[in-house]
N, C-alpha and C positions, 0 to 999 in steps of 0.2 A: 505890491499887488501881484507881481510876477512870482514872487516866492510863495504866496498863498496858492496861486493856481498850480504851481509845480508840486506843492505838497498834496493838494487835492487830487491831481493827476496820478501821483505815485500811490496814494491811498486807493484810488479807483482800480489800480492794477494789482496791488499787493493784497488787499483784503479778500477778493474772490479766490486767489490762490491759497491763502491761509485757510479759508473756509473749506476748500476742496480737500486739502490734505488732512484737515481735522476730521472731516466726514469720512474720508477713506480709512483713516486709522480707526475710527469708531466702528465702521463696517467690518474691518478685518478682525477687530477684537471680538465682535459678536459672532463672526463666522468661526473663529478659533474656539470660543466657548461652546458653540453648538457642536463642532466636530470633536471636541475633547482632545485636541492635539495642536502642536505648533504647525502653522501652514507657511512658514517662512520660505521653504525651498520648494514649494509646489509650483508647477508650471502655470496652472490656472486655479487658484484656490477656490474660486466660486463654482467650478465644475468638478473639482477633485482630481484633475489631471496631474500626474507626477512628472517631475523633471528627471530624465534619465541620465 
């Protein structure tokens, strides 16, 4: 019983984190397609600020 609760607790922690990073990656991909360039080294890719 304890093992099942531990697995459920770990899933409750891990699944939202995986969802967040997948959504962030999808958003960045869409922003890069819209901008037509790689936004890897941008300071804030959502506003277009450049890292000096």
